[in-house]
MIMARKE-344989 format. One line per field, with one value per atom (N, C-alpha, C, O): residue number from 0; residue in three letters; atom name; x, y negated, z negated. Coordinates in nm, 2 decimals. Each point is the difference from the previous one (the first is absolute). Example, Ala and Ser with C-alpha at 12.3 -4.5 7.8 and 13.67 -1.06 7.14 Angstrom:
2
n = c(0,0,0,0,1,1,1,1)
res = c(ALA,ALA,ALA,ALA,SER,SER,SER,SER)
atom = c(N,CA,C,O,N,CA,C,O)
x = c(1.32,-0.09,0.09,0.10,-0.14,0.09,-0.08,0.05)
y = c(0.57,-0.12,-0.12,0.00,-0.11,-0.11,-0.11,-0.11)
z = c(-0.78,0.00,0.00,-0.07,0.14,0.00,-0.08,-0.01)
END
This chain:
77
n = c(0,0,0,0,1,1,1,1,2,2,2,2,3,3,3,3,4,4,4,4,5,5,5,5,6,6,6,6,7,7,7,7,8,8,8,8,9,9,9,9,10,10,10,10,11,11,11,11,12,12,12,12,13,13,13,13,14,14,14,14,15,15,15,15,16,16,16,16,17,17,17,17,18,18,18,18,19,19,19,19,20,20,20,20,21,21,21,21,22,22,22,22,23,23,23,23,24,24,24,24,25,25,25,25,26,26,26,26,27,27,27,27,28,28,28,28,29,29,29,29,30,30,30,30,31,31,31,31,32,32,32,32,33,33,33,33,34,34,34,34,35,35,35,35,36,36,36,36,37,37,37,37,38,38,38,38,39,39,39,39,40,40,40,40,41,41,41,41,42,42,42,42,43,43,43,43,44,44,44,44,45,45,45,45,46,46,46,46,47,47,47,47,48,48,48,48,49,49,49,49,50,50,50,50,51,51,51,51,52,52,52,52,53,53,53,53,54,54,54,54,55,55,55,55,56,56,56,56,57,57,57,57,58,58,58,58,59,59,59,59,60,60,60,60,61,61,61,61,62,62,62,62,63,63,63,63,64,64,64,64,65,65,65,65,66,66,66,66,67,67,67,67,68,68,68,68,69,69,69,69,70,70,70,70,71,71,71,71,72,72,72,72,73,73,73,73,74,74,74,74,75,75,75,75,76,76,76,76)
res = c(UNK,UNK,UNK,UNK,UNK,UNK,UNK,UNK,UNK,UNK,UNK,UNK,UNK,UNK,UNK,UNK,UNK,UNK,UNK,UNK,UNK,UNK,UNK,UNK,UNK,UNK,UNK,UNK,UNK,UNK,UNK,UNK,UNK,UNK,UNK,UNK,UNK,UNK,UNK,UNK,UNK,UNK,UNK,UNK,UNK,UNK,UNK,UNK,UNK,UNK,UNK,UNK,UNK,UNK,UNK,UNK,UNK,UNK,UNK,UNK,UNK,UNK,UNK,UNK,UNK,UNK,UNK,UNK,UNK,UNK,UNK,UNK,UNK,UNK,UNK,UNK,UNK,UNK,UNK,UNK,UNK,UNK,UNK,UNK,UNK,UNK,UNK,UNK,UNK,UNK,UNK,UNK,UNK,UNK,UNK,UNK,UNK,UNK,UNK,UNK,UNK,UNK,UNK,UNK,UNK,UNK,UNK,UNK,UNK,UNK,UNK,UNK,UNK,UNK,UNK,UNK,UNK,UNK,UNK,UNK,UNK,UNK,UNK,UNK,UNK,UNK,UNK,UNK,UNK,UNK,UNK,UNK,UNK,UNK,UNK,UNK,UNK,UNK,UNK,UNK,UNK,UNK,UNK,UNK,UNK,UNK,UNK,UNK,UNK,UNK,UNK,UNK,UNK,UNK,UNK,UNK,UNK,UNK,UNK,UNK,UNK,UNK,UNK,UNK,UNK,UNK,UNK,UNK,UNK,UNK,UNK,UNK,UNK,UNK,UNK,UNK,UNK,UNK,UNK,UNK,UNK,UNK,UNK,UNK,UNK,UNK,UNK,UNK,UNK,UNK,UNK,UNK,UNK,UNK,UNK,UNK,UNK,UNK,UNK,UNK,UNK,UNK,UNK,UNK,UNK,UNK,UNK,UNK,UNK,UNK,UNK,UNK,UNK,UNK,UNK,UNK,UNK,UNK,UNK,UNK,UNK,UNK,UNK,UNK,UNK,UNK,UNK,UNK,UNK,UNK,UNK,UNK,UNK,UNK,UNK,UNK,UNK,UNK,UNK,UNK,UNK,UNK,UNK,UNK,UNK,UNK,UNK,UNK,UNK,UNK,UNK,UNK,UNK,UNK,UNK,UNK,UNK,UNK,UNK,UNK,UNK,UNK,UNK,UNK,UNK,UNK,UNK,UNK,UNK,UNK,UNK,UNK,UNK,UNK,UNK,UNK,UNK,UNK,UNK,UNK,UNK,UNK,UNK,UNK,UNK,UNK,UNK,UNK,UNK,UNK,UNK,UNK,UNK,UNK,UNK,UNK,UNK,UNK,UNK,UNK,UNK,UNK,UNK,UNK,UNK,UNK,UNK,UNK)
atom = c(N,CA,C,O,N,CA,C,O,N,CA,C,O,N,CA,C,O,N,CA,C,O,N,CA,C,O,N,CA,C,O,N,CA,C,O,N,CA,C,O,N,CA,C,O,N,CA,C,O,N,CA,C,O,N,CA,C,O,N,CA,C,O,N,CA,C,O,N,CA,C,O,N,CA,C,O,N,CA,C,O,N,CA,C,O,N,CA,C,O,N,CA,C,O,N,CA,C,O,N,CA,C,O,N,CA,C,O,N,CA,C,O,N,CA,C,O,N,CA,C,O,N,CA,C,O,N,CA,C,O,N,CA,C,O,N,CA,C,O,N,CA,C,O,N,CA,C,O,N,CA,C,O,N,CA,C,O,N,CA,C,O,N,CA,C,O,N,CA,C,O,N,CA,C,O,N,CA,C,O,N,CA,C,O,N,CA,C,O,N,CA,C,O,N,CA,C,O,N,CA,C,O,N,CA,C,O,N,CA,C,O,N,CA,C,O,N,CA,C,O,N,CA,C,O,N,CA,C,O,N,CA,C,O,N,CA,C,O,N,CA,C,O,N,CA,C,O,N,CA,C,O,N,CA,C,O,N,CA,C,O,N,CA,C,O,N,CA,C,O,N,CA,C,O,N,CA,C,O,N,CA,C,O,N,CA,C,O,N,CA,C,O,N,CA,C,O,N,CA,C,O,N,CA,C,O,N,CA,C,O,N,CA,C,O,N,CA,C,O,N,CA,C,O,N,CA,C,O,N,CA,C,O,N,CA,C,O,N,CA,C,O,N,CA,C,O)
x = c(1.12,-0.04,0.05,0.02,0.00,0.05,0.14,0.03,0.04,0.13,-0.01,0.08,-0.17,-0.02,-0.06,0.04,-0.13,-0.05,0.11,0.00,0.09,0.12,0.09,0.04,-0.02,0.08,-0.07,0.07,-0.20,-0.07,0.01,0.01,-0.02,0.02,0.13,0.01,0.10,0.13,0.01,0.06,-0.12,0.00,-0.07,0.04,-0.15,-0.08,0.09,0.00,0.06,0.08,0.12,0.03,0.03,0.12,-0.03,0.08,-0.21,-0.04,0.07,0.03,0.01,0.08,-0.05,-0.03,0.04,-0.04,0.12,-0.02,0.13,0.12,-0.03,0.04,-0.10,-0.02,-0.09,0.03,-0.13,-0.08,0.08,-0.01,0.09,0.07,0.11,0.01,0.07,0.12,-0.03,0.06,-0.16,-0.03,-0.12,0.00,-0.11,-0.12,0.00,-0.04,0.08,-0.02,0.11,-0.03,0.15,0.11,-0.01,0.02,-0.04,-0.01,-0.12,0.01,-0.12,-0.12,0.02,-0.04,0.10,0.02,0.09,-0.03,0.13,0.09,-0.07,0.00,-0.06,-0.06,-0.12,-0.01,-0.08,-0.12,0.03,-0.07,0.17,0.04,0.05,-0.03,0.11,0.06,-0.11,0.01,-0.11,-0.11,-0.11,-0.09,0.09,-0.10,-0.13,-0.11,0.12,-0.12,-0.03,0.08,-0.20,-0.04,0.00,-0.06,0.13,0.01,-0.14,-0.03,-0.05,-0.13,-0.08,-0.08,0.09,-0.08,0.05,-0.08,0.21,0.05,-0.05,-0.03,0.04,-0.05,-0.15,-0.03,-0.05,-0.14,-0.02,-0.08,0.16,-0.01,0.04,-0.06,0.16,0.04,-0.10,-0.03,-0.04,-0.11,-0.11,-0.06,0.02,-0.10,0.04,-0.08,0.21,0.04,0.00,-0.03,0.06,-0.01,-0.14,-0.02,-0.08,-0.14,-0.04,-0.06,0.10,-0.03,0.07,-0.06,0.19,0.08,-0.04,-0.02,-0.01,-0.03,-0.14,-0.04,-0.05,-0.13,0.00,-0.10,0.21,0.01,0.07,0.02,0.01,0.08,-0.08,-0.10,0.15,-0.05,0.03,0.09,-0.16,0.02,0.15,0.06,-0.01,0.13,0.11,0.08,-0.10,0.10,-0.02,0.10,-0.22,-0.03,0.07,0.05,-0.06,0.07,0.15,0.05,0.01,0.14,0.04,0.09,-0.15,0.03,-0.04,0.08,-0.18,-0.05,0.11,0.01,0.07,0.10,0.11,0.05,-0.02,0.10,-0.06,0.07,-0.20,-0.06,0.00,0.03,-0.07,0.00,0.14,0.01,0.09,0.13,0.04,0.05,-0.09,0.03,-0.08,0.05,-0.18,-0.09,0.05,0.00,0.04,0.05,0.12,0.02,0.07,0.13,-0.02,0.08,-0.19,-0.02,-0.08,0.00,-0.05,-0.07,0.09,-0.05)
y = c(-0.05,0.13,0.10,0.12,-0.16,0.10,0.05,0.11,-0.19,0.03,0.12,0.10,-0.10,0.10,0.13,0.11,-0.13,0.12,0.07,0.12,-0.20,0.06,0.08,0.11,-0.16,0.07,0.12,0.11,-0.11,0.12,0.10,0.12,-0.16,0.09,0.07,0.12,-0.20,0.05,0.11,0.10,-0.13,0.09,0.13,0.11,-0.12,0.12,0.08,0.13,-0.19,0.08,0.06,0.12,-0.18,0.05,0.09,0.08,-0.10,0.08,-0.05,0.08,-0.21,-0.06,-0.14,-0.07,0.03,-0.14,-0.10,-0.12,0.17,-0.09,-0.13,-0.11,0.12,-0.12,-0.10,-0.12,0.17,-0.09,-0.06,-0.12,0.20,-0.05,-0.10,-0.11,0.15,-0.08,-0.13,-0.10,0.11,-0.11,-0.08,-0.12,0.20,-0.07,-0.06,-0.11,0.19,-0.04,-0.10,-0.11,0.15,-0.09,-0.13,-0.11,0.12,-0.12,-0.09,-0.12,0.19,-0.08,-0.07,-0.12,0.18,-0.06,-0.13,-0.10,0.11,-0.11,-0.11,-0.12,0.15,-0.10,-0.06,-0.13,0.21,-0.06,-0.07,-0.10,0.15,-0.07,-0.14,-0.10,0.09,-0.13,-0.10,-0.12,0.18,-0.08,-0.03,-0.08,0.15,-0.02,0.07,-0.04,0.14,0.07,0.11,0.08,-0.07,0.10,0.14,0.02,0.07,0.14,0.07,0.09,-0.13,0.06,-0.02,0.09,-0.20,-0.03,0.09,0.05,-0.03,0.09,0.14,0.07,-0.03,0.14,0.02,0.10,-0.20,0.01,0.00,0.08,-0.15,0.01,0.13,0.06,0.00,0.14,0.10,0.09,-0.11,0.09,-0.01,0.11,-0.23,-0.01,0.07,0.06,-0.08,0.06,0.15,0.07,-0.01,0.14,0.05,0.10,-0.17,0.04,0.01,0.10,-0.20,0.00,0.11,0.08,-0.07,0.10,0.15,0.07,-0.04,0.14,0.03,0.12,-0.22,0.03,0.04,0.06,-0.08,0.04,0.14,0.04,0.02,0.13,0.12,-0.02,0.13,0.13,-0.01,-0.07,0.15,0.01,0.04,-0.05,0.15,0.05,-0.12,-0.02,-0.04,-0.11,-0.12,-0.06,0.03,-0.11,0.03,-0.10,0.22,0.03,-0.02,-0.05,0.09,-0.01,-0.15,-0.05,-0.02,-0.14,-0.08,-0.10,0.13,-0.07,-0.01,-0.09,0.20,0.00,-0.10,-0.06,0.03,-0.10,-0.14,-0.09,0.07,-0.13,-0.02,-0.11,0.22,-0.01,-0.04,-0.07,0.13,-0.03,-0.15,-0.06,0.01,-0.14,-0.09,-0.10,0.13,-0.08,0.00,-0.11,0.22,0.01,-0.08,-0.07,0.07,-0.07,-0.15,-0.08,0.03,-0.14,-0.06,-0.12,0.21,-0.06,-0.03,-0.04)
z = c(0.02,-0.04,0.10,-0.04,0.17,0.09,-0.04,0.04,-0.11,-0.04,-0.10,0.01,-0.10,-0.10,0.07,-0.04,0.13,0.08,0.07,0.01,0.05,0.06,-0.09,0.03,-0.15,-0.10,-0.05,-0.02,0.01,-0.04,0.11,-0.03,0.15,0.12,0.00,0.02,-0.05,-0.01,-0.11,0.02,-0.13,-0.11,0.03,-0.04,0.11,0.03,0.10,-0.02,0.11,0.10,-0.06,0.03,-0.13,-0.06,-0.12,-0.05,0.00,-0.12,-0.13,-0.09,0.09,-0.11,-0.02,0.09,-0.21,-0.04,0.01,-0.03,0.08,0.00,0.09,-0.05,0.17,0.07,-0.08,0.01,-0.08,-0.08,-0.11,-0.02,-0.05,-0.11,0.04,-0.05,0.14,0.04,0.08,-0.02,0.11,0.08,-0.05,-0.01,-0.03,-0.03,-0.14,-0.02,-0.08,-0.14,-0.04,-0.05,0.07,-0.04,0.08,-0.06,0.19,0.08,-0.04,0.00,-0.03,-0.03,-0.13,-0.01,-0.09,-0.13,0.02,-0.07,0.14,0.03,0.07,-0.04,0.16,0.08,-0.06,-0.01,-0.04,-0.06,-0.13,-0.04,-0.03,-0.13,0.03,-0.07,0.18,0.03,0.06,-0.01,0.07,0.05,-0.10,0.02,-0.14,-0.10,0.04,-0.05,0.14,0.04,-0.10,-0.03,-0.03,-0.10,0.07,0.10,-0.16,0.05,-0.02,0.08,-0.18,-0.01,0.12,0.04,0.02,0.12,0.12,0.08,-0.07,0.10,-0.02,0.09,-0.22,-0.03,0.04,0.05,-0.08,0.04,0.15,0.05,0.02,0.15,0.05,0.09,-0.15,0.04,-0.03,0.07,-0.19,-0.04,0.10,0.03,0.02,0.10,0.13,0.06,-0.02,0.12,-0.01,0.09,-0.21,-0.02,0.02,0.07,-0.13,0.01,0.15,0.04,0.04,0.14,0.08,0.07,-0.10,0.07,-0.02,0.09,-0.22,-0.03,0.05,0.01,0.00,0.05,0.15,0.05,0.02,0.14,0.02,0.11,-0.23,0.01,-0.05,-0.07,0.10,-0.06,-0.15,-0.05,-0.03,-0.14,-0.04,-0.09,0.17,-0.02,0.02,-0.08,0.19,0.04,-0.10,-0.04,0.01,-0.09,-0.14,-0.06,0.01,-0.12,0.00,-0.09,0.20,0.01,0.01,-0.07,0.16,0.03,-0.13,-0.03,-0.03,-0.12,-0.11,-0.07,0.06,-0.11,0.03,-0.10,0.23,0.03,-0.03,-0.05,0.09,-0.04,-0.15,-0.05,-0.02,-0.15,-0.06,-0.09,0.15,-0.05,0.02,-0.09,0.21,0.02,-0.09,-0.05,0.04,-0.09,-0.14,-0.06,0.01,-0.14,-0.02,-0.10,0.20,-0.01,0.01,-0.05,0.12,0.01,-0.12,-0.01,-0.08,-0.11,-0.12,-0.10)
END
């Protein structure tokens, strides 16, 4: 999960979803597909991480960061 948190951080800093798309989503589909790991479980884990992460932030920051979490979650489903 720290891998995904790092990608979300990169995306927040750049203001772009490219790191999540190119590294996280494409790589995840290939790797987890070859291992037979259900992506729904990964999406649920990221959803739980989002809940914890945004609870530690101001409302403004949580809103911005939450969009990147949501992008990743949607792509993993």
